[in-house]
mmCIF file of the N, C-alpha and C atoms, coordinates in Angstrom:
data_MODEL
# 
_entry.id   MODEL 
# 
loop_
_atom_site.group_PDB 
_atom_site.id 
_atom_site.type_symbol 
_atom_site.label_atom_id 
_atom_site.label_alt_id 
_atom_site.label_comp_id 
_atom_site.label_asym_id 
_atom_site.label_entity_id 
_atom_site.label_seq_id 
_atom_site.pdbx_PDB_ins_code 
_atom_site.Cartn_x 
_atom_site.Cartn_y 
_atom_site.Cartn_z 
_atom_site.occupancy 
_atom_site.B_iso_or_equiv 
_atom_site.pdbx_formal_charge 
_atom_site.auth_seq_id 
_atom_site.auth_comp_id 
_atom_site.auth_asym_id 
_atom_site.auth_atom_id 
_atom_site.pdbx_PDB_model_num 
ATOM 1   N N  . UNK A 1 1  ? -111.755 -26.315 -44.938 1.00 0.00 ? 1  UNK A N  1 
ATOM 2   C CA . UNK A 1 1  ? -110.937 -27.280 -44.236 1.00 0.00 ? 1  UNK A CA 1 
ATOM 3   C C  . UNK A 1 1  ? -110.534 -26.684 -42.898 1.00 0.00 ? 1  UNK A C  1 
ATOM 4   N N  . UNK A 1 2  ? -110.941 -27.285 -41.828 1.00 0.00 ? 2  UNK A N  1 
ATOM 5   C CA . UNK A 1 2  ? -110.522 -26.838 -40.509 1.00 0.00 ? 2  UNK A CA 1 
ATOM 6   C C  . UNK A 1 2  ? -109.368 -27.685 -40.041 1.00 0.00 ? 2  UNK A C  1 
ATOM 7   N N  . UNK A 1 3  ? -108.310 -27.054 -39.549 1.00 0.00 ? 3  UNK A N  1 
ATOM 8   C CA . UNK A 1 3  ? -107.179 -27.850 -39.105 1.00 0.00 ? 3  UNK A CA 1 
ATOM 9   C C  . UNK A 1 3  ? -106.086 -26.985 -38.519 1.00 0.00 ? 3  UNK A C  1 
ATOM 10  N N  . UNK A 1 4  ? -105.051 -27.631 -38.049 1.00 0.00 ? 4  UNK A N  1 
ATOM 11  C CA . UNK A 1 4  ? -103.921 -26.915 -37.489 1.00 0.00 ? 4  UNK A CA 1 
ATOM 12  C C  . UNK A 1 4  ? -102.688 -27.189 -38.342 1.00 0.00 ? 4  UNK A C  1 
ATOM 13  N N  . UNK A 1 5  ? -101.795 -26.194 -38.434 1.00 0.00 ? 5  UNK A N  1 
ATOM 14  C CA . UNK A 1 5  ? -100.610 -26.289 -39.272 1.00 0.00 ? 5  UNK A CA 1 
ATOM 15  C C  . UNK A 1 5  ? -99.350  -26.415 -38.432 1.00 0.00 ? 5  UNK A C  1 
ATOM 16  N N  . UNK A 1 6  ? -98.402  -27.189 -38.922 1.00 0.00 ? 6  UNK A N  1 
ATOM 17  C CA . UNK A 1 6  ? -97.049  -27.201 -38.389 1.00 0.00 ? 6  UNK A CA 1 
ATOM 18  C C  . UNK A 1 6  ? -96.107  -27.229 -39.587 1.00 0.00 ? 6  UNK A C  1 
ATOM 19  N N  . UNK A 1 7  ? -94.874  -26.784 -39.357 1.00 0.00 ? 7  UNK A N  1 
ATOM 20  C CA . UNK A 1 7  ? -93.876  -26.715 -40.416 1.00 0.00 ? 7  UNK A CA 1 
ATOM 21  C C  . UNK A 1 7  ? -92.629  -27.434 -39.936 1.00 0.00 ? 7  UNK A C  1 
ATOM 22  N N  . UNK A 1 8  ? -92.298  -28.530 -40.599 1.00 0.00 ? 8  UNK A N  1 
ATOM 23  C CA . UNK A 1 8  ? -91.146  -29.346 -40.227 1.00 0.00 ? 8  UNK A CA 1 
ATOM 24  C C  . UNK A 1 8  ? -89.961  -29.021 -41.124 1.00 0.00 ? 8  UNK A C  1 
ATOM 25  N N  . UNK A 1 9  ? -88.779  -28.935 -40.505 1.00 0.00 ? 9  UNK A N  1 
ATOM 26  C CA . UNK A 1 9  ? -87.535  -28.822 -41.254 1.00 0.00 ? 9  UNK A CA 1 
ATOM 27  C C  . UNK A 1 9  ? -86.924  -30.224 -41.255 1.00 0.00 ? 9  UNK A C  1 
ATOM 28  N N  . UNK A 1 10 ? -86.646  -30.726 -42.465 1.00 0.00 ? 10 UNK A N  1 
ATOM 29  C CA . UNK A 1 10 ? -86.103  -32.068 -42.612 1.00 0.00 ? 10 UNK A CA 1 
ATOM 30  C C  . UNK A 1 10 ? -84.775  -32.007 -43.348 1.00 0.00 ? 10 UNK A C  1 
ATOM 31  N N  . UNK A 1 11 ? -83.890  -32.945 -43.018 1.00 0.00 ? 11 UNK A N  1 
ATOM 32  C CA . UNK A 1 11 ? -82.620  -33.052 -43.723 1.00 0.00 ? 11 UNK A CA 1 
ATOM 33  C C  . UNK A 1 11 ? -82.531  -34.432 -44.365 1.00 0.00 ? 11 UNK A C  1 
ATOM 34  N N  . UNK A 1 12 ? -81.825  -34.481 -45.471 1.00 0.00 ? 12 UNK A N  1 
ATOM 35  C CA . UNK A 1 12 ? -81.651  -35.728 -46.207 1.00 0.00 ? 12 UNK A CA 1 
ATOM 36  C C  . UNK A 1 12 ? -80.412  -36.435 -45.694 1.00 0.00 ? 12 UNK A C  1 
ATOM 37  N N  . UNK A 1 13 ? -80.603  -37.645 -45.204 1.00 0.00 ? 13 UNK A N  1 
ATOM 38  C CA . UNK A 1 13 ? -79.487  -38.466 -44.742 1.00 0.00 ? 13 UNK A CA 1 
ATOM 39  C C  . UNK A 1 13 ? -79.536  -39.771 -45.527 1.00 0.00 ? 13 UNK A C  1 
ATOM 40  N N  . UNK A 1 14 ? -78.594  -39.955 -46.377 1.00 0.00 ? 14 UNK A N  1 
ATOM 41  C CA . UNK A 1 14 ? -78.625  -41.097 -47.282 1.00 0.00 ? 14 UNK A CA 1 
ATOM 42  C C  . UNK A 1 14 ? -79.310  -40.701 -48.577 1.00 0.00 ? 14 UNK A C  1 
ATOM 43  N N  . UNK A 1 15 ? -79.580  -41.683 -49.415 1.00 0.00 ? 15 UNK A N  1 
ATOM 44  C CA . UNK A 1 15 ? -80.138  -41.371 -50.731 1.00 0.00 ? 15 UNK A CA 1 
ATOM 45  C C  . UNK A 1 15 ? -81.597  -40.943 -50.705 1.00 0.00 ? 15 UNK A C  1 
ATOM 46  N N  . UNK A 1 16 ? -82.368  -41.468 -49.761 1.00 0.00 ? 16 UNK A N  1 
ATOM 47  C CA . UNK A 1 16 ? -83.796  -41.132 -49.777 1.00 0.00 ? 16 UNK A CA 1 
ATOM 48  C C  . UNK A 1 16 ? -84.424  -41.030 -48.392 1.00 0.00 ? 16 UNK A C  1 
ATOM 49  N N  . UNK A 1 17 ? -83.628  -40.929 -47.357 1.00 0.00 ? 17 UNK A N  1 
ATOM 50  C CA . UNK A 1 17 ? -84.146  -40.890 -45.994 1.00 0.00 ? 17 UNK A CA 1 
ATOM 51  C C  . UNK A 1 17 ? -84.194  -39.459 -45.462 1.00 0.00 ? 17 UNK A C  1 
ATOM 52  N N  . UNK A 1 18 ? -85.394  -38.879 -45.402 1.00 0.00 ? 18 UNK A N  1 
ATOM 53  C CA . UNK A 1 18 ? -85.575  -37.543 -44.837 1.00 0.00 ? 18 UNK A CA 1 
ATOM 54  C C  . UNK A 1 18 ? -85.862  -37.685 -43.347 1.00 0.00 ? 18 UNK A C  1 
ATOM 55  N N  . UNK A 1 19 ? -85.173  -36.874 -42.534 1.00 0.00 ? 19 UNK A N  1 
ATOM 56  C CA . UNK A 1 19 ? -85.328  -36.917 -41.084 1.00 0.00 ? 19 UNK A CA 1 
ATOM 57  C C  . UNK A 1 19 ? -85.737  -35.543 -40.583 1.00 0.00 ? 19 UNK A C  1 
ATOM 58  N N  . UNK A 1 20 ? -86.809  -35.476 -39.828 1.00 0.00 ? 20 UNK A N  1 
ATOM 59  C CA . UNK A 1 20 ? -87.267  -34.216 -39.250 1.00 0.00 ? 20 UNK A CA 1 
ATOM 60  C C  . UNK A 1 20 ? -86.347  -33.844 -38.099 1.00 0.00 ? 20 UNK A C  1 
ATOM 61  N N  . UNK A 1 21 ? -85.824  -32.605 -38.134 1.00 0.00 ? 21 UNK A N  1 
ATOM 62  C CA . UNK A 1 21 ? -84.929  -32.178 -37.061 1.00 0.00 ? 21 UNK A CA 1 
ATOM 63  C C  . UNK A 1 21 ? -85.520  -31.054 -36.220 1.00 0.00 ? 21 UNK A C  1 
ATOM 64  N N  . UNK A 1 22 ? -86.560  -30.393 -36.733 1.00 0.00 ? 22 UNK A N  1 
ATOM 65  C CA . UNK A 1 22 ? -87.225  -29.370 -35.921 1.00 0.00 ? 22 UNK A CA 1 
ATOM 66  C C  . UNK A 1 22 ? -88.621  -29.094 -36.471 1.00 0.00 ? 22 UNK A C  1 
ATOM 67  N N  . UNK A 1 23 ? -89.464  -28.556 -35.598 1.00 0.00 ? 23 UNK A N  1 
ATOM 68  C CA . UNK A 1 23 ? -90.853  -28.229 -35.959 1.00 0.00 ? 23 UNK A CA 1 
ATOM 69  C C  . UNK A 1 23 ? -91.114  -26.794 -35.546 1.00 0.00 ? 23 UNK A C  1 
ATOM 70  N N  . UNK A 1 24 ? -91.784  -26.048 -36.409 1.00 0.00 ? 24 UNK A N  1 
ATOM 71  C CA . UNK A 1 24 ? -92.021  -24.621 -36.197 1.00 0.00 ? 24 UNK A CA 1 
ATOM 72  C C  . UNK A 1 24 ? -93.498  -24.292 -36.356 1.00 0.00 ? 24 UNK A C  1 
ATOM 73  N N  . UNK A 1 25 ? -93.978  -23.286 -35.632 1.00 0.00 ? 25 UNK A N  1 
ATOM 74  C CA . UNK A 1 25 ? -95.381  -22.892 -35.765 1.00 0.00 ? 25 UNK A CA 1 
ATOM 75  C C  . UNK A 1 25 ? -95.650  -22.023 -36.995 1.00 0.00 ? 25 UNK A C  1 
ATOM 76  N N  . UNK A 1 26 ? -94.573  -21.464 -37.600 1.00 0.00 ? 26 UNK A N  1 
ATOM 77  C CA . UNK A 1 26 ? -94.753  -20.588 -38.756 1.00 0.00 ? 26 UNK A CA 1 
ATOM 78  C C  . UNK A 1 26 ? -93.833  -20.952 -39.904 1.00 0.00 ? 26 UNK A C  1 
ATOM 79  N N  . UNK A 1 27 ? -94.300  -20.713 -41.132 1.00 0.00 ? 27 UNK A N  1 
ATOM 80  C CA . UNK A 1 27 ? -93.546  -21.056 -42.331 1.00 0.00 ? 27 UNK A CA 1 
ATOM 81  C C  . UNK A 1 27 ? -92.262  -20.237 -42.454 1.00 0.00 ? 27 UNK A C  1 
ATOM 82  N N  . UNK A 1 28 ? -92.310  -18.959 -42.134 1.00 0.00 ? 28 UNK A N  1 
ATOM 83  C CA . UNK A 1 28 ? -91.143  -18.087 -42.289 1.00 0.00 ? 28 UNK A CA 1 
ATOM 84  C C  . UNK A 1 28 ? -89.988  -18.549 -41.408 1.00 0.00 ? 28 UNK A C  1 
ATOM 85  N N  . UNK A 1 29 ? -90.267  -18.844 -40.158 1.00 0.00 ? 29 UNK A N  1 
ATOM 86  C CA . UNK A 1 29 ? -89.223  -19.309 -39.238 1.00 0.00 ? 29 UNK A CA 1 
ATOM 87  C C  . UNK A 1 29 ? -88.633  -20.636 -39.717 1.00 0.00 ? 29 UNK A C  1 
ATOM 88  N N  . UNK A 1 30 ? -89.474  -21.528 -40.191 1.00 0.00 ? 30 UNK A N  1 
ATOM 89  C CA . UNK A 1 30 ? -89.003  -22.824 -40.672 1.00 0.00 ? 30 UNK A CA 1 
ATOM 90  C C  . UNK A 1 30 ? -88.120  -22.650 -41.907 1.00 0.00 ? 30 UNK A C  1 
ATOM 91  N N  . UNK A 1 31 ? -88.512  -21.790 -42.830 1.00 0.00 ? 31 UNK A N  1 
ATOM 92  C CA . UNK A 1 31 ? -87.714  -21.561 -44.030 1.00 0.00 ? 31 UNK A CA 1 
ATOM 93  C C  . UNK A 1 31 ? -86.403  -20.866 -43.701 1.00 0.00 ? 31 UNK A C  1 
ATOM 94  N N  . UNK A 1 32 ? -86.401  -19.964 -42.734 1.00 0.00 ? 32 UNK A N  1 
ATOM 95  C CA . UNK A 1 32 ? -85.151  -19.325 -42.307 1.00 0.00 ? 32 UNK A CA 1 
ATOM 96  C C  . UNK A 1 32 ? -84.188  -20.359 -41.740 1.00 0.00 ? 32 UNK A C  1 
ATOM 97  N N  . UNK A 1 33 ? -84.701  -21.265 -40.933 1.00 0.00 ? 33 UNK A N  1 
ATOM 98  C CA . UNK A 1 33 ? -83.876  -22.335 -40.374 1.00 0.00 ? 33 UNK A CA 1 
ATOM 99  C C  . UNK A 1 33 ? -83.328  -23.228 -41.493 1.00 0.00 ? 33 UNK A C  1 
ATOM 100 N N  . UNK A 1 34 ? -84.174  -23.548 -42.471 1.00 0.00 ? 34 UNK A N  1 
ATOM 101 C CA . UNK A 1 34 ? -83.744  -24.383 -43.593 1.00 0.00 ? 34 UNK A CA 1 
ATOM 102 C C  . UNK A 1 34 ? -82.618  -23.708 -44.375 1.00 0.00 ? 34 UNK A C  1 
ATOM 103 N N  . UNK A 1 35 ? -82.725  -22.412 -44.585 1.00 0.00 ? 35 UNK A N  1 
ATOM 104 C CA . UNK A 1 35 ? -81.676  -21.682 -45.312 1.00 0.00 ? 35 UNK A CA 1 
ATOM 105 C C  . UNK A 1 35 ? -80.349  -21.701 -44.551 1.00 0.00 ? 35 UNK A C  1 
ATOM 106 N N  . UNK A 1 36 ? -80.415  -21.624 -43.232 1.00 0.00 ? 36 UNK A N  1 
ATOM 107 C CA . UNK A 1 36 ? -79.189  -21.721 -42.418 1.00 0.00 ? 36 UNK A CA 1 
ATOM 108 C C  . UNK A 1 36 ? -78.536  -23.091 -42.608 1.00 0.00 ? 36 UNK A C  1 
ATOM 109 N N  . UNK A 1 37 ? -79.352  -24.129 -42.645 1.00 0.00 ? 37 UNK A N  1 
ATOM 110 C CA . UNK A 1 37 ? -78.828  -25.476 -42.838 1.00 0.00 ? 37 UNK A CA 1 
ATOM 111 C C  . UNK A 1 37 ? -78.233  -25.648 -44.230 1.00 0.00 ? 37 UNK A C  1 
ATOM 112 N N  . UNK A 1 38 ? -78.852  -25.056 -45.228 1.00 0.00 ? 38 UNK A N  1 
ATOM 113 C CA . UNK A 1 38 ? -78.316  -25.108 -46.591 1.00 0.00 ? 38 UNK A CA 1 
ATOM 114 C C  . UNK A 1 38 ? -76.951  -24.429 -46.624 1.00 0.00 ? 38 UNK A C  1 
ATOM 115 N N  . UNK A 1 39 ? -76.847  -23.264 -45.983 1.00 0.00 ? 39 UNK A N  1 
ATOM 116 C CA . UNK A 1 39 ? -75.592  -22.509 -45.964 1.00 0.00 ? 39 UNK A CA 1 
ATOM 117 C C  . UNK A 1 39 ? -74.472  -23.285 -45.262 1.00 0.00 ? 39 UNK A C  1 
ATOM 118 N N  . UNK A 1 40 ? -74.825  -24.091 -44.282 1.00 0.00 ? 40 UNK A N  1 
ATOM 119 C CA . UNK A 1 40 ? -73.828  -24.875 -43.551 1.00 0.00 ? 40 UNK A CA 1 
ATOM 120 C C  . UNK A 1 40 ? -73.261  -26.016 -44.397 1.00 0.00 ? 40 UNK A C  1 
ATOM 121 N N  . UNK A 1 41 ? -73.958  -26.393 -45.442 1.00 0.00 ? 41 UNK A N  1 
ATOM 122 C CA . UNK A 1 41 ? -73.559  -27.446 -46.401 1.00 0.00 ? 41 UNK A CA 1 
ATOM 123 C C  . UNK A 1 41 ? -73.157  -28.772 -45.753 1.00 0.00 ? 41 UNK A C  1 
ATOM 124 N N  . UNK A 1 42 ? -73.803  -29.132 -44.657 1.00 0.00 ? 42 UNK A N  1 
ATOM 125 C CA . UNK A 1 42 ? -73.507  -30.407 -43.993 1.00 0.00 ? 42 UNK A CA 1 
ATOM 126 C C  . UNK A 1 42 ? -74.435  -31.532 -44.443 1.00 0.00 ? 42 UNK A C  1 
ATOM 127 N N  . UNK A 1 43 ? -75.516  -31.188 -45.129 1.00 0.00 ? 43 UNK A N  1 
ATOM 128 C CA . UNK A 1 43 ? -76.535  -32.182 -45.469 1.00 0.00 ? 43 UNK A CA 1 
ATOM 129 C C  . UNK A 1 43 ? -76.666  -32.342 -46.987 1.00 0.00 ? 43 UNK A C  1 
ATOM 130 N N  . UNK A 1 44 ? -77.102  -33.515 -47.403 1.00 0.00 ? 44 UNK A N  1 
ATOM 131 C CA . UNK A 1 44 ? -77.339  -33.767 -48.824 1.00 0.00 ? 44 UNK A CA 1 
ATOM 132 C C  . UNK A 1 44 ? -78.540  -32.985 -49.338 1.00 0.00 ? 44 UNK A C  1 
ATOM 133 N N  . UNK A 1 45 ? -79.456  -32.666 -48.437 1.00 0.00 ? 45 UNK A N  1 
ATOM 134 C CA . UNK A 1 45 ? -80.643  -31.908 -48.802 1.00 0.00 ? 45 UNK A CA 1 
ATOM 135 C C  . UNK A 1 45 ? -81.341  -31.376 -47.573 1.00 0.00 ? 45 UNK A C  1 
ATOM 136 N N  . UNK A 1 46 ? -82.148  -30.332 -47.798 1.00 0.00 ? 46 UNK A N  1 
ATOM 137 C CA . UNK A 1 46 ? -82.942  -29.713 -46.737 1.00 0.00 ? 46 UNK A CA 1 
ATOM 138 C C  . UNK A 1 46 ? -84.304  -29.380 -47.333 1.00 0.00 ? 46 UNK A C  1 
ATOM 139 N N  . UNK A 1 47 ? -85.356  -29.603 -46.556 1.00 0.00 ? 47 UNK A N  1 
ATOM 140 C CA . UNK A 1 47 ? -86.678  -29.190 -47.035 1.00 0.00 ? 47 UNK A CA 1 
ATOM 141 C C  . UNK A 1 47 ? -87.559  -28.768 -45.870 1.00 0.00 ? 47 UNK A C  1 
ATOM 142 N N  . UNK A 1 48 ? -88.586  -27.990 -46.211 1.00 0.00 ? 48 UNK A N  1 
ATOM 143 C CA . UNK A 1 48 ? -89.606  -27.583 -45.246 1.00 0.00 ? 48 UNK A CA 1 
ATOM 144 C C  . UNK A 1 48 ? -90.919  -28.171 -45.720 1.00 0.00 ? 48 UNK A C  1 
ATOM 145 N N  . UNK A 1 49 ? -91.553  -28.876 -44.830 1.00 0.00 ? 49 UNK A N  1 
ATOM 146 C CA . UNK A 1 49 ? -92.812  -29.538 -45.127 1.00 0.00 ? 49 UNK A CA 1 
ATOM 147 C C  . UNK A 1 49 ? -93.915  -28.938 -44.253 1.00 0.00 ? 49 UNK A C  1 
ATOM 148 N N  . UNK A 1 50 ? -95.018  -28.582 -44.884 1.00 0.00 ? 50 UNK A N  1 
ATOM 149 C CA . UNK A 1 50 ? -96.185  -28.085 -44.144 1.00 0.00 ? 50 UNK A CA 1 
ATOM 150 C C  . UNK A 1 50 ? -97.109  -29.265 -43.884 1.00 0.00 ? 50 UNK A C  1 
ATOM 151 N N  . UNK A 1 51 ? -97.400  -29.481 -42.628 1.00 0.00 ? 51 UNK A N  1 
ATOM 152 C CA . UNK A 1 51 ? -98.300  -30.574 -42.268 1.00 0.00 ? 51 UNK A CA 1 
ATOM 153 C C  . UNK A 1 51 ? -99.569  -29.999 -41.677 1.00 0.00 ? 51 UNK A C  1 
ATOM 154 N N  . UNK A 1 52 ? -100.682 -30.448 -42.189 1.00 0.00 ? 52 UNK A N  1 
ATOM 155 C CA . UNK A 1 52 ? -101.986 -29.992 -41.730 1.00 0.00 ? 52 UNK A CA 1 
ATOM 156 C C  . UNK A 1 52 ? -102.776 -31.185 -41.223 1.00 0.00 ? 52 UNK A C  1 
ATOM 157 N N  . UNK A 1 53 ? -103.351 -31.026 -40.047 1.00 0.00 ? 53 UNK A N  1 
ATOM 158 C CA . UNK A 1 53 ? -104.255 -32.057 -39.567 1.00 0.00 ? 53 UNK A CA 1 
ATOM 159 C C  . UNK A 1 53 ? -105.666 -31.577 -39.848 1.00 0.00 ? 53 UNK A C  1 
ATOM 160 N N  . UNK A 1 54 ? -106.359 -32.310 -40.678 1.00 0.00 ? 54 UNK A N  1 
ATOM 161 C CA . UNK A 1 54 ? -107.720 -31.983 -41.052 1.00 0.00 ? 54 UNK A CA 1 
ATOM 162 C C  . UNK A 1 54 ? -108.663 -32.734 -40.112 1.00 0.00 ? 54 UNK A C  1 
ATOM 163 N N  . UNK A 1 55 ? -109.227 -31.997 -39.148 1.00 0.00 ? 55 UNK A N  1 
ATOM 164 C CA . UNK A 1 55 ? -110.091 -32.623 -38.140 1.00 0.00 ? 55 UNK A CA 1 
ATOM 165 C C  . UNK A 1 55 ? -111.338 -33.280 -38.734 1.00 0.00 ? 55 UNK A C  1 
ATOM 166 N N  . UNK A 1 56 ? -112.069 -32.594 -39.622 1.00 0.00 ? 56 UNK A N  1 
ATOM 167 C CA . UNK A 1 56 ? -113.274 -33.242 -40.171 1.00 0.00 ? 56 UNK A CA 1 
ATOM 168 C C  . UNK A 1 56 ? -112.966 -34.538 -40.924 1.00 0.00 ? 56 UNK A C  1 
ATOM 169 N N  . UNK A 1 57 ? -111.828 -34.577 -41.629 1.00 0.00 ? 57 UNK A N  1 
ATOM 170 C CA . UNK A 1 57 ? -111.465 -35.779 -42.387 1.00 0.00 ? 57 UNK A CA 1 
ATOM 171 C C  . UNK A 1 57 ? -110.627 -36.756 -41.554 1.00 0.00 ? 57 UNK A C  1 
ATOM 172 N N  . UNK A 1 58 ? -110.180 -36.302 -40.367 1.00 0.00 ? 58 UNK A N  1 
ATOM 173 C CA . UNK A 1 58 ? -109.388 -37.122 -39.458 1.00 0.00 ? 58 UNK A CA 1 
ATOM 174 C C  . UNK A 1 58 ? -108.134 -37.698 -40.129 1.00 0.00 ? 58 UNK A C  1 
ATOM 175 N N  . UNK A 1 59 ? -107.382 -36.787 -40.825 1.00 0.00 ? 59 UNK A N  1 
ATOM 176 C CA . UNK A 1 59 ? -106.144 -37.234 -41.461 1.00 0.00 ? 59 UNK A CA 1 
ATOM 177 C C  . UNK A 1 59 ? -105.164 -36.079 -41.629 1.00 0.00 ? 59 UNK A C  1 
ATOM 178 N N  . UNK A 1 60 ? -103.901 -36.432 -41.827 1.00 0.00 ? 60 UNK A N  1 
ATOM 179 C CA . UNK A 1 60 ? -102.848 -35.453 -42.054 1.00 0.00 ? 60 UNK A CA 1 
ATOM 180 C C  . UNK A 1 60 ? -102.646 -35.244 -43.549 1.00 0.00 ? 60 UNK A C  1 
ATOM 181 N N  . UNK A 1 61 ? -102.320 -34.005 -43.897 1.00 0.00 ? 61 UNK A N  1 
ATOM 182 C CA . UNK A 1 61 ? -101.975 -33.676 -45.280 1.00 0.00 ? 61 UNK A CA 1 
ATOM 183 C C  . UNK A 1 61 ? -100.626 -32.978 -45.256 1.00 0.00 ? 61 UNK A C  1 
ATOM 184 N N  . UNK A 1 62 ? -99.785  -33.277 -46.236 1.00 0.00 ? 62 UNK A N  1 
ATOM 185 C CA . UNK A 1 62 ? -98.431  -32.726 -46.265 1.00 0.00 ? 62 UNK A CA 1 
ATOM 186 C C  . UNK A 1 62 ? -98.151  -32.048 -47.605 1.00 0.00 ? 62 UNK A C  1 
ATOM 187 N N  . UNK A 1 63 ? -97.416  -30.928 -47.531 1.00 0.00 ? 63 UNK A N  1 
ATOM 188 C CA . UNK A 1 63 ? -97.049  -30.175 -48.734 1.00 0.00 ? 63 UNK A CA 1 
ATOM 189 C C  . UNK A 1 63 ? -95.629  -29.641 -48.543 1.00 0.00 ? 63 UNK A C  1 
ATOM 190 N N  . UNK A 1 64 ? -94.770  -29.772 -49.545 1.00 0.00 ? 64 UNK A N  1 
ATOM 191 C CA . UNK A 1 64 ? -93.406  -29.259 -49.465 1.00 0.00 ? 64 UNK A CA 1 
ATOM 192 C C  . UNK A 1 64 ? -93.400  -27.790 -49.863 1.00 0.00 ? 64 UNK A C  1 
ATOM 193 N N  . UNK A 1 65 ? -92.856  -26.933 -48.975 1.00 0.00 ? 65 UNK A N  1 
ATOM 194 C CA . UNK A 1 65 ? -92.802  -25.491 -49.229 1.00 0.00 ? 65 UNK A CA 1 
ATOM 195 C C  . UNK A 1 65 ? -91.434  -25.038 -49.725 1.00 0.00 ? 65 UNK A C  1 
ATOM 196 N N  . UNK A 1 66 ? -90.397  -25.759 -49.349 1.00 0.00 ? 66 UNK A N  1 
ATOM 197 C CA . UNK A 1 66 ? -89.020  -25.390 -49.694 1.00 0.00 ? 66 UNK A CA 1 
ATOM 198 C C  . UNK A 1 66 ? -88.220  -26.675 -49.802 1.00 0.00 ? 66 UNK A C  1 
ATOM 199 N N  . UNK A 1 67 ? -87.360  -26.745 -50.828 1.00 0.00 ? 67 UNK A N  1 
ATOM 200 C CA . UNK A 1 67 ? -86.534  -27.941 -50.970 1.00 0.00 ? 67 UNK A CA 1 
ATOM 201 C C  . UNK A 1 67 ? -85.228  -27.558 -51.643 1.00 0.00 ? 67 UNK A C  1 
ATOM 202 N N  . UNK A 1 68 ? -84.123  -28.022 -51.079 1.00 0.00 ? 68 UNK A N  1 
ATOM 203 C CA . UNK A 1 68 ? -82.807  -27.790 -51.664 1.00 0.00 ? 68 UNK A CA 1 
ATOM 204 C C  . UNK A 1 68 ? -81.994  -29.071 -51.567 1.00 0.00 ? 68 UNK A C  1 
ATOM 205 N N  . UNK A 1 69 ? -81.480  -29.525 -52.688 1.00 0.00 ? 69 UNK A N  1 
ATOM 206 C CA . UNK A 1 69 ? -80.589  -30.678 -52.717 1.00 0.00 ? 69 UNK A CA 1 
ATOM 207 C C  . UNK A 1 69 ? -79.206  -30.164 -53.092 1.00 0.00 ? 69 UNK A C  1 
ATOM 208 N N  . UNK A 1 70 ? -78.163  -30.744 -52.515 1.00 0.00 ? 70 UNK A N  1 
ATOM 209 C CA . UNK A 1 70 ? -76.816  -30.227 -52.783 1.00 0.00 ? 70 UNK A CA 1 
ATOM 210 C C  . UNK A 1 70 ? -76.470  -30.336 -54.265 1.00 0.00 ? 70 UNK A C  1 
ATOM 211 N N  . UNK A 1 71 ? -77.086  -31.245 -54.978 1.00 0.00 ? 71 UNK A N  1 
ATOM 212 C CA . UNK A 1 71 ? -76.841  -31.358 -56.416 1.00 0.00 ? 71 UNK A CA 1 
ATOM 213 C C  . UNK A 1 71 ? -77.540  -30.254 -57.207 1.00 0.00 ? 71 UNK A C  1 
ATOM 214 N N  . UNK A 1 72 ? -78.534  -29.583 -56.581 1.00 0.00 ? 72 UNK A N  1 
ATOM 215 C CA . UNK A 1 72 ? -79.236  -28.467 -57.220 1.00 0.00 ? 72 UNK A CA 1 
ATOM 216 C C  . UNK A 1 72 ? -78.401  -27.206 -57.111 1.00 0.00 ? 72 UNK A C  1 
ATOM 217 N N  . UNK A 1 73 ? -78.518  -26.348 -58.089 1.00 0.00 ? 73 UNK A N  1 
ATOM 218 C CA . UNK A 1 73 ? -77.844  -25.063 -58.009 1.00 0.00 ? 73 UNK A CA 1 
ATOM 219 C C  . UNK A 1 73 ? -78.686  -24.054 -57.249 1.00 0.00 ? 73 UNK A C  1 
ATOM 220 N N  . UNK A 1 74 ? -79.982  -24.294 -57.178 1.00 0.00 ? 74 UNK A N  1 
ATOM 221 C CA . UNK A 1 74 ? -80.901  -23.320 -56.596 1.00 0.00 ? 74 UNK A CA 1 
ATOM 222 C C  . UNK A 1 74 ? -81.967  -24.026 -55.756 1.00 0.00 ? 74 UNK A C  1 
ATOM 223 N N  . UNK A 1 75 ? -82.385  -23.391 -54.688 1.00 0.00 ? 75 UNK A N  1 
ATOM 224 C CA . UNK A 1 75 ? -83.457  -23.946 -53.861 1.00 0.00 ? 75 UNK A CA 1 
ATOM 225 C C  . UNK A 1 75 ? -84.786  -23.798 -54.582 1.00 0.00 ? 75 UNK A C  1 
ATOM 226 N N  . UNK A 1 76 ? -85.681  -24.719 -54.327 1.00 0.00 ? 76 UNK A N  1 
ATOM 227 C CA . UNK A 1 76 ? -87.026  -24.670 -54.913 1.00 0.00 ? 76 UNK A CA 1 
ATOM 228 C C  . UNK A 1 76 ? -88.003  -24.163 -53.863 1.00 0.00 ? 76 UNK A C  1 
ATOM 229 N N  . UNK A 1 77 ? -88.730  -23.122 -54.209 1.00 0.00 ? 77 UNK A N  1 
ATOM 230 C CA . UNK A 1 77 ? -89.773  -22.593 -53.322 1.00 0.00 ? 77 UNK A CA 1 
ATOM 231 C C  . UNK A 1 77 ? -91.113  -22.910 -53.966 1.00 0.00 ? 77 UNK A C  1 
ATOM 232 N N  . UNK A 1 78 ? -92.030  -23.384 -53.175 1.00 0.00 ? 78 UNK A N  1 
ATOM 233 C CA . UNK A 1 78 ? -93.357  -23.727 -53.734 1.00 0.00 ? 78 UNK A CA 1 
ATOM 234 C C  . UNK A 1 78 ? -94.422  -22.916 -53.083 1.00 0.00 ? 78 UNK A C  1 
# 
């Protein structure tokens, strides 16, 4: 699969509305930012999504790498 990667940090606003607030070129930086947002406890949830554009297939693919909901006791790393 040939493609380019980006890592979005999203916050949960409302019951099911995820909003992207920043985009990072690397997973580590995106996850560090997400952890800062979790620590601030201002959001219902925070997640990091890896987005890949697959040039040969001409489509985007998405995978969640980190997810924390305030109702969870622990963040989920994938």
